[in-house]
N, C-alpha and C positions, 0 to 999 in steps of 0.2 A: 316683448316686441310691441313697438308702437308704429301706426301707419306713417307717421312723419319720417321715421328711420327709413322705411322703404322709399318714401319720396326723395329723401336726401340721397340715397344710392342712385336713384333714377336721375336726379339733377347732376351729380358728379359724372355720371356715364354720359350724359347729353352734352355737357359744357366741357368735359375734357380736364377739370382741374378742381381741387378743393376751393381755391380762391374764387374762380368764376361762379361756381355753384353757390357759394356763400353769398356772393354779391346778388344773384338772382333770387335767392331765398330769403334775403334781408336778415340773414343771422351772422354771428361772427364765425370766422373759420375755425377757431379752436372748439367752439360749441358743435359745429358741424362734425368736425373730426372726432370729438369725443362720443356723440351720438352714434356714429358709425362704428367706432371701436367697441362700444357696448353691444351693438347688434352683432358684431363678429364674435364676441365672446360667448353670446347666447346661443348663436348657431354653431359654433365651434369651427368656422372657416374664416380665412382671410378673404375678404370681399375686395379690397382695393390694394394694389401694388403702389406703395408710396415711395417716391423717389424725389431727388432734388429737383428734377424737371417737371414734377407734377404727379398727380396720382391718376392711375388707370384702373379700370375694373380688372380684377384677377381672373385667372382661368377658372377657379371655383366660382367667382362671382358671375362670370359669363353663363356657367352652367345654371344658376339660379335666376339669372336676370329675367327670363320670361315668365317664371312662376311669380316673381315679385310683380311683373307687369300685370299679370292675371288678377292679382290681389287688388292692385290699384284700380284696375278697371272695375272690378266688382264693387269696390267702395264708392267709386264715382257713380255707378248705376244706383246704388242704395241712396246716396245723397240726392241724386236727381229725382228719384221716385219719392223722396221726403220733401221735395220742394226746395232744395238748395239750387238756386239759379246759377251759382258758379260752378257746380258740379257737371260732369259730362264734357267739359272743354278739354280737348286732348290735341295732340299734334302728330304728324307724320314727317319723319325726316328723310329727305331724298338727296343722295349724292349722285352727280351726273357729270359725264365728260362733255356736256352739251350736245349730245347726239339727238337729232331730231327734235330740237327745242321748239321751233315754230310748228312743225307738223304733227307732233305727238305730245310733247310734255305740256306746253301752254294750253292747248285745248282741253287736255285732260284735267289741268288744274282749274280751269274755268268751270267745267261741269262738276268737278269735285266740290268746289265751293258752293255752287247751288244745292248740291244734294246733301252735303255734310256741313252746314253752316256752323256747327260748334267744334269743328276739327280744322286746325290750321296746318299748313304744309311749310315746312323749312327747306329751301333748296340750297344745296351746296355745291359749288364747282370744284371737282377734285380729279386728280389723275387715277387711272385705273387701279393701281395697286393700292392707293390709299383707300379707295372705295371698298376693296376686299377686306382691308384690315379694319375699317370703321364698321362693316357689317359683323365681323367676328368679335369686335369689342362691344358691339351694341351701341354705338353712337350715331349710326343711322339705320333706318329700317328698310330702305329699298335703294338700289343703285342701278344706274343706267350706264352700260358699258358697250364698246364695240369689240367684235371678234372677227379676224380674218379666218379664211378656210384653214383648217388644221389647228387653230387655237382650242385650248380646252380651259374650262373654268376650273380654279383651284378647288380641292375637295371640301373646303369649309364653306363653300356656297353653292346655291343652286339656282338655275335661271329658267326664265320664261321668254322665248324668242317673240320678239315684237316685229322686227322689220328685216327683210333681206334687201341688199342693194349691191352697188358697185362703186369703187372709187372713180371719181370723176375730176376733170380739170375745171376749176372755177376761174373765170376771167371777168374783168371790167366789160361792160356791154359794148363799149366802143373799140375795144381792142382789135388790132388788125386780124389776129388768130381767129376770131369769131366767124370769119369767112370760110374756115376749114370745117368739114364734117367731123374730123377728129384730130387730135393733136398728138404728135409724136414725142417720145421722150427727148429726143435730140432738140426739137423746137421748145419744148418746155425747159430744158437745161440752159437754154440761151436767154431766158427771160429772168428777171427778178422774181425771186420765189419767196412766198410766205409759208413758212414751215411751222409745225407744231413742235413744242419743245419736247425733250426727252421725257417719257412717261405716258405719252399719248400714242394710240395705235397708229395714227397717220404719220407720226414721226418715223416709226418703224417701217411703214409702208414706203414713204418716200425714200428712205435710205436703201430699201430693197430696189426700187425702180431705177434710182440714179446710180447705185453702185459707188464705186470711188470717184466717180466724175460728177461731183455736185455742182449746181448752179454757182456762178461766181458771186452773185448777190443774194444773200440768204438772210431774211428776217425771221425771227423765231417768236412765237406767241403762246399764249394758253388758250386752247380750246377753240371751236369752230366758230363761235360767235364773233370774237376778235378777229379771226382769220378772215371772215367774210367782210367785216368792216374795213380791214386794211385792203383787201382786193378792191372794194368798191371805191376806195380813195386813190386807187392806181398805183399802190406800192408794190404790187407784184401779182403773180398768180399762185394758185395753191391747189392742193389735192384734197378732196374730202369725200365722205360717203354721200351718194346722191340723196339720200333721205335727210341729210343735213342741210341740204340747199333748196331742193325743189319745194315750191311752195312758201319759201321764206319771203317776207315782204320785199327784201332787196331784190330777190329774183323776180317776183311777180311785178315789182315796180320798175323793172328795167334798169337796175343799177349793175347788176351782175348777171352773168349767164354761165352755162355749163357746155363742156363738150367731152365727148368719151376720149379716154387714153388709148391711142392706136395700139393694137396688139395685146392689150391687157384683158384677161378674163377672170380676174380676181373677184372675189365675192367677200363682202362684209356684212355682218349681221349685228343688229342692235338687240340687246339682251337685257331684260329687267332681272336683277339678281337680289337674292335675299340669303340670310344665313341658312346653312343646311340644317334641316329639321327644325327650323325655328317656329315657335307658336306665336305667329304675328297677331298684332291688334286687329280689331275690326276695321279701323280707319286704314291701316296698311293693306288689308286684303281688299277693301273696296277700291283703293287707289290703284293696286295692282291690276284688278279687273277692268277698270276704267282705261288704264294705259293699253291693255291688250285690245279693248274695243275700238279705242281711237286709232291705234296702229292699224288694225284690220281695215278700217276704212281710208286711211291715208297713205297705203303702200304706193310709193311713186313708180310711175312708169318710165321716167327719163332715165337713161343709162342702162336699162334692163334689156 
């Protein structure tokens, strides 16, 4: 067994295919595949599921992935102690539905960069089910998801609650409905609406609120960030968790504003999730701790 073979498995897991991993590692794809095959023979397990669509970490590989990560971390520490300036450089991969980007995620990333200058963070925008799958396969380390009351996490992941909030109506600052203390479902139904696409929690919430009588004009987008931009441009109103809006530069700058949804007492929770019983890297543990600290300081009061 060679250290580079473990690095090859980690690269395929991170990049999602042999081709992309070979490009990042600057070796040929056949050489990469052969090195992994030799490791599989030595360990007596199939580490990759090789298919026409690409290669993914196998179930057996998932079970061994964190042990391999422990070995690579130990090698990095040894190289760093020996004076290798390129050692100790690591990364943490985060999948997010863009929940609390301005209030939680970005402040956390700024602090993390100051405290961990040799650890980079890769942030991916994903729908919730893809986050759960990526955690199980080991292609991300931490996920940020939203849950409605009654929602459960899948058994493959475990979560740390970051924020509690409520769904609220997001409007352009000059919209006539800003004169109301709260907005009814019927009023919202008569306006152009910016909805999240299928796979996002607020897509499910909007359909629960409107029932079969959907707004006549419905725009669909990916994630809260684009939704807020579209509202700010006057393309419609939307529904988002309050912690996705309160404190956002568009809200504090007076481009968008929020109102409660009349008669609604739903609760939504932002949760940081990891693979169940995962042995996380020190960087991932530190980032998770900082997310919790930042969330505790930024819990919004609007809409509560």
